[in-house]
C-alpha positions, 0 to 999 in steps of 0.5 A, spaced: 160 457 856 159 462 851 163 457 845 159 451 848 152 454 848 154 456 840 155 449 839 148 448 841 145 454 837 148 451 831 145 444 832 138 447 833 139 452 827 141 446 823 135 442 825 140 436 827 135 434 833 130 432 827 128 424 827 130 424 820 137 429 821 142 423 820 138 419 814 138 426 811 146 426 810 145 420 805 138 422 803 137 415 804 131 414 809 132 410 815 129 403 815 130 402 822 124 403 827 124 409 830 126 410 838 121 415 841 122 419 848 116 423 851 119 428 855 115 429 862 113 436 861 115 441 866 111 446 869 110 452 864 112 457 869 117 453 872 125 454 874 130 449 873 131 444 879 135 438 879 129 433 878 129 437 871 137 436 870 137 429 871 131 427 866 135 431 861 141 428 862 139 421 862 134 422 856 139 425 852 144 420 853 138 415 850 136 420 844 143 421 842 145 414 843 139 411 838 140 417 833 148 415 832 145 408 831 141 410 826 134 410 829 129 416 827 129 418 834 124 423 836 125 426 843 118 430 844 119 436 848 114 441 851 111 444 857 105 443 862 100 448 864 100 446 871 093 448 873 093 449 880 101 452 881 100 457 875 093 459 878 096 460 885 101 465 882 096 469 878 092 469 884 098 472 888 099 477 883 092 479 883 092 479 891 098 484 891 094 489 886 089 489 892 084 484 888 082 477 886 080 473 881 072 473 883 073 481 882 076 481 875 072 475 873 073 469 869 075 472 862 080 477 865 083 472 869 084 468 864 087 473 859 092 475 865 094 468 866 095 467 858 099 473 859 103 471 865 104 464 861 107 468 855 112 472 860 114 466 864 113 460 860 120 460 856 125 460 862 124 453 863 125 451 856 131 455 855 134 452 861 133 445 858 137 447 852 143 450 857 143 442 859 144 440 852 137 437 851 137 435 844 130 435 843 126 436 837 124 443 839 120 444 832 115 439 835 115 443 842 108 442 845 104 445 850 098 442 854 093 447 852 095 448 845 089 447 840 091 440 837 092 438 844 086 441 847 082 437 841 085 430 844 082 432 851 075 433 848 076 427 845 078 423 851 072 426 855 068 420 853 072 416 859 068 421 864 062 420 868 059 425 873 057 422 880 057 425 887 062 421 891 067 423 897 073 427 894 079 431 897 077 438 898 082 444 898 078 449 902 083 455 900 084 453 893 076 451 893 077 445 889 077 438 889 084 434 888 086 427 887 088 422 892 095 423 889 095 430 891 094 429 898 100 428 903 100 426 910 104 429 916 104 427 923 101 432 927 100 432 935 093 434 936 088 431 941 083 425 942 076 428 945 072 423 949 065 425 950 058 422 951 052 420 946 046 419 951 042 413 950 035 415 948 030 414 953 035 412 958 038 415 965 043 419 966 049 414 966 046 410 960 051 413 954 056 410 949 062 414 950 066 415 943 073 418 942 074 423 936 079 427 933 074 432 930 068 433 935 066 439 930 063 434 925 058 432 930 052 435 926 054 430 920 053 424 925 049 419 922 050 413 927 054 410 933 058 404 930 061 398 935 064 392 933 059 386 933 063 382 937 064 387 943 061 385 949 061 392 952 056 395 947 053 389 943 046 390 948 046 397 945 046 395 937 039 397 935 037 402 940 038 410 939 043 415 942 042 423 942 047 427 938 051 432 943 048 439 943 043 438 938 039 432 941 038 429 934 037 421 935 041 417 931 042 409 931 047 404 934 049 399 929 055 394 928 060 393 923 067 389 923 071 395 921 071 398 928 077 397 932 075 395 939 082 397 941 082 405 939 079 410 943 073 407 947 071 402 941 065 406 939 065 410 933 061 416 931 060 416 924 060 422 919 059 419 912 059 426 909 066 428 912 071 422 913 073 417 907 072 411 912 065 413 915 063 414 908 064 407 906 060 405 912 055 409 910 054 406 903 054 399 906 048 401 911 044 406 907 046 412 912 044 419 910 050 423 908 050 430 911 055 436 908 056 441 914 061 445 911 061 451 906 067 450 900 071 454 905 071 449 910 067 454 915 061 451 918 054 451 914 047 453 916 046 445 918 050 447 925 045 452 927 046 460 928 051 459 934 056 456 929 054 458 922 060 461 918 065 459 924 072 456 921 072 448 922 078 449 927 075 454 931 068 450 931 072 444 934 074 448 940 068 451 941 064 445 941 069 442 946 067 448 951 060 447 950 060 439 951 064 441 958 059 446 960 053 441 958 057 435 962 058 431 956 065 431 956 069 426 959 076 427 957 081 430 952 088 427 951 094 429 946 094 424 940 099 424 934 095 423 928 096 423 920 093 429 917 092 430 910 094 436 906 094 439 900 101 438 896 100 445 893 098 449 898 099 445 905 092 446 907 089 441 911 084 437 906 077 436 908 074 430 906 067 432 903 062 429 898 061 433 892 058 432 885 064 432 880 066 428 874 070 422 874 074 417 870 072 410 871 078 406 872 077 399 873 077 397 866 083 401 864 087 399 871 086 392 869 089 393 862 095 397 865 096 392 870 096 386 865 101 390 860 106 390 865 105 382 867 105 380 860 111 384 859 108 389 854 111 394 858 118 393 862 119 397 868 126 398 870 128 397 875 123 391 876 122 392 884 117 398 882 113 392 878 110 390 885 108 398 887 105 398 880 101 392 882 099 394 889 096 401 886 092 398 880 089 392 884 086 397 889 085 403 884 079 408 885 075 412 880 079 418 879 076 425 880 078 429 875 074 436 875 077 442 878 074 448 881 079 452 877 079 457 872 086 455 868 085 449 865 081 445 860 074 447 861 069 441 862 066 441 855 059 440 857 053 444 856 047 444 860 041 445 857 036 450 860 039 450 866 038 443 867 044 439 870 041 432 868 040 434 861 047 436 857 051 435 851 058 434 850 061 439 845 068 442 842 065 449 842 058 453 844 056 453 836 057 445 836 053 445 843 047 449 840 047 444 834 047 438 838 042 441 843 037 442 837 038 435 834 036 433 841 030 437 840 032 444 844 032 449 838 034 456 841 035 453 848 039 457 853 046 453 854 051 454 860 058 451 860 060 447 866 064 452 870 070 446 872 076 445 869 080 438 868 085 435 872 092 437 869 094 430 870 088 428 865 091 432 859 098 430 861 096 423 861 095 423 853 102 426 852 105 420 848 100 420 843 097 427 843 103 430 841 104 426 835 097 427 832 092 423 836 086 424 834 087 428 828 091 423 824 088 417 826 086 416 818 092 420 815 096 414 813 103 411 814 107 417 813 103 421 819 107 422 825 102 418 829 103 412 825 111 413 825 112 414 832 106 411 835 101 406 832 106 402 828 110 400 834 116 403 835 120 403 841 118 408 846 122 409 853 118 413 858 124 416 863 122 419 869 122 419 877 119 414 881 115 419 885 110 420 879 109 413 877 102 414 879 101 421 878 103 420 870 106 414 868 100 409 870 095 414 867 098 414 861 099 407 860 091 406 862 089 412 857 093 410 852 091 403 852 084 405 853 084 410 847 089 407 842 089 400 844 096 400 844 101 401 850 104 408 849 111 406 851 114 399 852 120 401 857 119 405 863 126 407 866 125 410 873 131 414 876 132 416 883 131 423 887 137 427 887 139 428 894 145 432 898 151 429 899 150 426 905 143 423 902 138 427 906 133 431 902 135 438 899 132 443 902 132 451 902 131 451 910 138 446 910 141 450 905 144 444 902 140 445 895 145 445 889 142 450 884 143 447 877 143 454 873 149 456 878 152 449 877 152 450 869 155 457 869 161 455 874 162 448 872 159 447 865 153 442 863 157 436 861 160 436 868 153 436 872 150 431 867 156 426 868 156 427 875 148 425 875 148 419 871 155 416 872 156 411 878 148 410 879 143 405 878 136 405 875 131 407 881 137 409 886 137 416 889 143 420 887 147 423 893 150 429 889 156 434 892 160 439 888 167 435 889 164 430 884 162 435 879 169 439 880 172 432 879 168 431 872 170 438 870 177 436 871 176 430 867 173 434 861 180 438 862 183 432 861 180 430 855 182 437 852 189 435 854 189 429 850 186 432 844 191 438 844 197 432 845 194 429 838 193 435 835 200 439 837 204 432 837 201 426 834 198 430 828 205 434 825 208 433 819 216 433 818 216 440 818 212 441 824 205 443 820 199 440 822 197 434 818 189 434 817 189 430 811 183 424 811 188 419 811 188 419 819 180 421 819 176 415 821 171 412 816 169 405 818 171 400 824 178 397 823 178 391 820 181 384 822 187 384 817 189 391 819 188 390 827 193 383 826 198 388 823 199 392 829 204 392 834 202 389 841 201 396 845 197 398 839 193 391 839 192 392 846 189 399 846 185 398 840 182 391 843 181 395 849 177 400 845 173 395 842 171 392 848 169 398 851 164 400 845 161 393 845 160 393 853 157 400 853 153 399 847 150 393 851 149 397 857 146 403 854 141 398 850 139 395 857 139 401 860 145 401 865 147 408 863 151 409 869 155 403 868 157 405 861 158 412 863 163 410 868 167 405 863 168 410 858 171 415 863 176 409 866 178 407 859 180 415 857 183 416 864 187 410 865 188 406 858 189 411 853 191 417 857 196 414 863 198 408 858 198 408 851 199 416 850 205 415 854 207 409 850 206 413 843 211 418 845 216 413 844 214 412 837 212 419 835 218 422 837 224 417 837 221 412 832 221 404 833 224 399 828 226 400 821 222 405 818 220 411 823 215 415 818 211 408 817 211 407 825 209 414 826 204 414 821 201 408 824 201 411 831 197 417 829 192 413 826 191 409 832 191 415 836 186 418 832 182 412 831 182 410 839 180 417 841 175 418 835 171 412 838 172 414 845 169 421 844 163 418 840 161 413 846 162 419 851 158 424 846 151 422 849 154 423 856 158 430 855 155 432 848 159 439 848 166 437 850 166 431 845 163 436 839 168 441 841 174 436 841 171 432 835 171 438 830 179 439 832 181 432 830 181 429 823 174 427 821 169 425 816 162 428 817 159 435 820 158 433 827 159 428 832 152 427 834 150 425 827 156 421 826 155 413 826 156 410 833 162 406 833 159 399 833 153 399 828 148 394 827 151 387 825 158 390 825 164 386 828 169 389 832 176 385 832 179 384 839 184 379 838 187 376 844 194 374 844 197 381 843 192 384 849 194 378 853 202 380 852 201 387 854 197 386 860 203 382 862 208 388 860 203 392 864 204 388 870 211 388 870 212 396 869 207 396 875 212 392 879 218 396 877 214 402 879 212 399 886 219 397 887 222 404 886 217 407 891 218 402 896 226 403 896 225 411 895 228 412 889 228 419 886 223 419 880 228 421 875 234 417 877 236 411 873 238 404 876 239 397 874 234 392 875 234 385 874 227 381 872 225 375 869 220 374 863 217 368 859 220 367 852 215 370 848 215 376 852 222 378 851 222 381 844 216 386 847 220 388 853 226 389 850 223 394 845 218 397 849 223 398 855 229 400 850 
């Protein structure tokens, strides 16, 4: 691997990943529209996993392909500050030191976090390089870089403050988005107990069933279905909340499921999403009965105050039993919301937070796909896109963390209803003074913005938005975003909403333009049996170890070939090892060309430019070739055409498989064997002329195939290309073997004749095998061929 990584250092140090690297070779600016790939920024403190490996493999295929085709190609790399994940790591370190973030204070905590980022932040980008990522590292971005932070502040105009139901993570002490909540199927209990009718007798009650009896202090009503005859007579009356004696009404609402539990529902608007919706419809009081750490607050009385919610659940049930209000408890399987990060049980809680109004933005992103301004590959994900955006809710984007983009809001004299939005405290003071508050005391909001908010700006903030909006056509923003280049967002289908939809929404809202015109969704990398990779199962394939053992090319090729967009990829070591053997086969082909095909009559190497490939073979030269040479060149040209079309239409796995089959089957197994008769023995008349023709064809075909293979296996192709006759500095900046407007001669008659010849050879080989003829033994054989095949057969089988 050392020599191959040396190739990467040479590429990077020579600035070959720049969008203008190819055009700089000729000093002629490209007239093609740029091709842009925004790299999904991995967590700054992350480590390489198979999800990173597959996105590098696929995106690098696209980047190298379009770069060779002559398009200024910008693949923008970078990392994400990963608010929750990074803060958790630093808090863990502090805990090991016997302290915590509250003890050290915000300023010191942030200093320690930046220190941790500097220590850990380079690992993931070094590992991406080890996979051959030809991203423009000169343009590397971090979501908390100053220019990126400017974009975040500019986008703050989309945000409003409100008090709504949010997903509260008690351990993290922060709100999290709906998309950061995962549900598990857990076995719990369903608790049945009585709500006594106010003023009624001992048998006059409404039975309810709930999984969360600890929420009774927040109950605002008991709700029944308006058509349920069991309870219709109680609608309008009042019942008493158990253990508290508080009186609440009985109301009717069609949401109630008459078949669940008892058919009577206790409604706690402050701690259940559906109950909150019922409360809004009926104007019910919203009462928060928990502290931020999910312990019971003072509204629950001294007996319960400060008690953990799950401990309170059991204590409440015991009290209900003691008071004769309990009916029964039965096991019940339920969906439990958990934080994606820490795994803790989420507590629905009404909280004052900052939100993004999504209805208008969601409609624009929805229409962009419907109108084909954005194409999703594979198209089956369009339905998922529509379903989510048609039922989108406002996005809670404030987080009660310290690591991240701090909310740029400054409250005036402690009044949270009176504030200014500013880039700094100095600017805030000026704005406050302009509002009539000279010398006002200002306090910045403590919260930070959701990480997905800043990464939602990625495609346009990384190329200069909003600073370059008026900088003219030569600015990065104009070249690579505003002036409609093609842009492909390649990513896993599992973050279609976390990131992709939000980028589309924010791009359309803030710039008036879609941030990408193609969304290519790759599948998840799974174990060989199709199961999810898990450390517990012991079936995780580590990409770093794999690269060390088999090479980056073998891993990349295994992830990309033989799969279709959106399809999960079962991966095993046998496939990776087989692709390493394929790389070895390429070395053997190159060795044959250099050691045998490219020797002069004295045995010395002949690397003169006579054999170097400078352009596509023309029709006249093609027609002058003997049948086998016409066949291999025709097969090569058909491969180039087919692979070009496949990659342009994002069938990357299909193209990769085709070049594999061509090199292994057509070139190695057939043509190189035939070429030996020309190179060693000579056929027809002038042996030297035949040998030179053969050398040109061998080099031509291998050169063409290496260029097609290069986006998939960049290291081995560069290494081998440097050893054959060539014109140019590097294969990655060489022309693709079919540039725009070029026509590749493919003929027809020569290829047809050779395919008949192949069929004849296979038949003879099958007959030998059927009769167990020793491989080295010559035996006579009679066969019949068409008249126009006689000359070919006699010549090639001599």
